[in-house]
N, C-alpha and C positions, 0 to 999 in steps of 0.2 A: 684121914681126912672125912671127920661123918657130915658137915653139916653141907647143905647144896648151896655155891654162890648161881647167883642169877643174872650178876651183871660187874663188868668190871670198866673200869674211868681211869684212865692214864692221865695225868694234869704236867704240863709242864710248869715248876713253880714260879718260873717268871715272867708268865703269863696270863696267873691267874691274877683277876683283880683282890687286891687286898681286902677288903669285905667280905669277898665270898669265901678267902681263906681262913681270915679269922671268924667268921659262924663257922664253917666248918671244926674246925681248932678248938673253938669256944667248946660249942652245942659234944662236942667227944668227948674231954676230957680236960678243958677248962684251961688249959696251958696254954703260953705264945707259940705261935707257929714253928717260929725255928725252936724251939726246946722241944717240942713234940718230936721235929722228926729226928733232933738229937738223941734222944731220950729210946727211939725204935733202933738205933745204930750205937746207943752206946757200947754194951760189949763188944767192939770191936776196939776198944780202947786195949784191952787185951795185947792185941796181937799188934796193933800200932800205936805206939804211948801218945807220939802228939796229935791222935783223931780228933782232942776236942779243940783244941786249939788251931787246928787244920781247920774244923767243920765253920767253928765258930769266926773266924777272923780273916780265912782265904775263900772260901763254899759261899758262903752266906754273903759276904760286899759283893762277890764276883756275879754270881746271880743275880743279887740287888742292882747291879751296875745293867743290865741290861743288855750287855754287848754280843749275848751270843757264844762267849767262852767258856761260860760255866754252864751248868743246870742242872737242876735234878728235874725227875721226873716221878712220882708219886701215881702207887695206884691205890687205888679206892674203891671195895666192892660190896657191891648189897648182899649180904648175907643171909639163907636164910635162919630165922629162929633171930635178926638182931633188928630191932627199930629203925637204926641209920646205919649207913655205912660206917667202914669201916678200912683203916689201913691196912695192907696186905702186901705191899712190896715198896721200893725205891732203890733209884739208881741215882748215883752222883756222876756225873760226866764233865770231861776236861776236851773243850772244840777249838782249838790253837792250829792254826797250820805245820805248823812242826810237828805238836802230837794230837790225835784224837785217841783217846783212854775214856775207859768202863773206871773209874777210881774205887766207886763202890757200888756193891749189887746187893740186895737184901730180899727176901723172900720172907714174910712171918712163915713162921715154920709148920701154922695148923692149914695150911694152905698150899705149903708144898705140894708138888706133885701136881699141878689140877690145873696148867698148864700156864699160870699167872706170869713165869718163869720165862717161857719159851715168848711171853709176849711182850713181857721186858724187854729181851733181847732184843728183836725187832722196832720196839721204839728209840732203844738207843741206836740201833743202825740208821735209821731213817734220819734223827737228830743230827748223829756225826756225817753221814753220808759216806760210811764206809759200813761193811761187811767183816770186817777185818782191823778192828778197835785196839788197841794195847789193854791189855788188864791184867792184871799182878794178881795172884791169889795166895795167902799163905797157906804153905803145909800141913797147918792145922784142921784148914777149910779146901783143902785142894778135892778133898772125897766128894765131899757135897754138888760140886761145878762139874765132878767128872760126865757127866750126861750134856751138859750144853757144850763142855769142852770138842766133845763127839761130834754130838750132833751138827753143831754150827762149822767144825772143822778148824781149830783155832789149832796152830803151830808155837811149839816152846820156843821161845828163840834166846831166853836167860836163865839161868838158876844163879838167884843171889842169895850167900847167905850173912847172913846176918845186916842186912838192906834195910829195914825197919825196925826189927827187934832183935839183942841177941839171940843167940841160940834157937833162930829158925831163918827158914827156908822159903824164899819168895821167889815163886815160878812165875817170869814172863812170855805175854802168848802174843804173836801178832807183829813184833816189834821189840827196838830197843828204847830204855828210858832215858831220855832226853836229861833228867834231872840227876844224874851219876853221884854219891855221895864223894 
């Protein structure tokens, strides 16, 4: 990471005024807001085959309902040399009585190891009301999360083979998945 981050802003998508979000998204790339967020996470479809359907048909409607059971927290950052803020992180959360879960967590690869991940985890904990939410990590992404697993003292509770994708292991931390297949 060579560019300096001047400021990070954490936004809950359900609380952003539509005009503000639309202006940010249109000024950055000219895409609809939900498509911009999906495109930021698109490669997760490799690990989670039903990711696109889940994002558009489960996450977006539940965030839009503003019931507080699902949230998307985005991180936009003012970066040295960039005239506008850029999307540097995103987390999708499930906040139900029976399950407090970080469903998706992503930091832009150019800004990893800059502290954004730790700050975003703190925002997730705050929203979910726990420092030990359930989080699942696929075997192909586990190494990427090792520092945070140790830092926040997450404990492995399940190892599920072929849960989301054939020939892939899903590691579950801090609880058991309630939606067993």
